[in-house]
C-alpha positions as CSV (number, residue, x, y, z in Angstrom):
1,M,163.3,219.7,-150.8
2,N,165.0,218.8,-147.5
3,T,162.3,216.5,-146.2
4,L,163.4,213.0,-145.1
5,L,160.9,210.1,-145.2
6,Q,161.0,207.9,-142.2
7,I,159.7,204.4,-142.7
8,T,159.1,202.0,-139.8
9,V,160.3,198.6,-141.2
10,D,159.0,196.2,-138.6
11,D,157.5,195.7,-135.1
12,D,160.9,196.1,-133.5
13,G,160.7,199.8,-134.4
14,R,163.7,199.8,-136.8
15,T,163.5,202.8,-139.1
16,Q,165.3,203.9,-142.2
17,L,165.5,207.4,-143.5
18,Y,165.3,208.2,-147.2
19,S,166.0,211.5,-148.9
20,D,163.3,211.2,-151.5
21,Y,160.6,208.9,-152.9
22,A,162.9,207.6,-155.7
23,S,165.5,206.3,-153.2
24,L,162.7,204.7,-151.1
25,E,161.2,203.1,-154.3
26,D,164.6,201.8,-155.3
27,A,165.3,200.4,-151.8
28,L,162.0,198.6,-151.5
29,S,161.5,197.7,-155.2
30,L,158.1,199.2,-155.4
31,Q,156.3,202.2,-156.9
32,I,154.8,204.7,-154.5
33,T,151.7,206.5,-155.5
34,I,150.4,209.3,-153.4
35,R,146.9,210.2,-154.2
36,Q,144.6,212.8,-152.9
37,K,140.9,212.4,-153.2
38,A,140.0,214.6,-156.1
39,E,136.8,215.5,-157.7
40,A,136.1,213.2,-160.6
41,Y,136.1,214.7,-164.1
42,H,132.7,215.0,-165.6
43,G,133.5,217.1,-168.6
44,P,133.3,216.4,-172.3
45,H,136.9,215.1,-172.8
46,P,137.7,212.4,-170.2
47,D,140.5,210.8,-172.2
48,L,142.2,214.2,-172.5
49,A,141.8,214.7,-168.7
50,E,143.3,211.3,-168.0
51,D,146.3,212.1,-170.4
52,L,146.9,215.4,-168.5
53,I,146.8,213.6,-165.2
54,L,149.3,211.0,-166.4
55,W,151.6,213.7,-167.7
56,R,151.4,215.6,-164.4
57,R,152.2,212.4,-162.4
58,A,155.2,211.7,-164.6
59,K,156.4,215.3,-164.4
60,A,156.1,215.3,-160.6
61,R,158.1,212.1,-160.4
62,E,160.7,213.5,-162.7
63,L,161.0,216.6,-160.5
64,N,160.5,214.7,-157.3
65,V,157.7,217.0,-156.1
66,P,154.1,216.4,-155.2
67,A,151.8,216.4,-158.3
68,Y,149.9,219.5,-157.1
69,F,153.2,221.5,-157.3
70,I,153.0,221.0,-161.1
71,L,149.3,222.0,-161.6
72,H,146.2,221.6,-159.6
73,Q,143.6,219.1,-160.6
74,K,141.1,221.8,-161.4
75,V,143.5,223.4,-163.8
76,L,144.0,220.1,-165.6
77,Y,140.2,219.7,-165.9
78,A,139.9,223.3,-167.2
79,I,142.6,222.5,-169.8
80,A,140.7,219.4,-170.8
81,D,137.4,221.3,-171.1
82,L,138.9,224.1,-173.2
83,Q,141.3,222.1,-175.3
84,P,143.8,224.9,-176.0
85,L,145.6,224.6,-179.3
86,T,147.9,227.6,-179.0
87,R,149.9,229.4,-176.2
88,E,147.3,232.2,-176.4
89,D,144.5,229.7,-175.8
90,L,146.4,228.2,-172.9
91,L,146.8,231.5,-171.2
92,L,143.0,231.8,-171.2
93,V,142.7,228.8,-168.9
94,P,142.1,229.8,-165.3
95,G,145.2,228.9,-163.3
96,I,147.6,229.2,-166.2
97,G,149.8,232.3,-166.2
98,E,152.8,233.4,-168.1
99,R,155.2,231.5,-165.8
100,M,153.3,228.2,-166.1
101,C,152.9,228.7,-169.8
102,E,156.6,229.2,-170.2
103,K,157.4,226.2,-167.9
104,Y,154.9,223.6,-169.2
105,G,153.1,225.1,-172.2
106,D,154.8,223.2,-174.9
107,E,154.2,219.9,-173.1
108,L,150.6,220.7,-172.4
109,L,150.0,221.8,-176.0
110,A,151.6,218.6,-177.3
111,I,148.9,216.7,-175.3
112,T,146.0,218.8,-176.3
113,N,147.0,218.8,-179.9
114,L,147.0,215.0,-180.3
């Protein structure tokens, strides 16, 4: 990703450019959380939904991409609802195809099989 983050530091208009969120966090000694307003989960497995959201947040940070690049919130909620136990079950979740299953399937199944 070739996006630079421009942060205005004070009223004098001084700015600093950062190449990614991690370098900005390091420079400012803080944690940046970007949240989009999402529909609340009202399904039968709220703890699982929260675990999936936390996994996605950590994965997005690791890859330095927005969380929705990993999986959309609705897909996480569908996973929580269906609680897939196998790769075949995971492929039945709307929004999970072969590519996503190959990329994140083992990690998702580790969470759903707890």
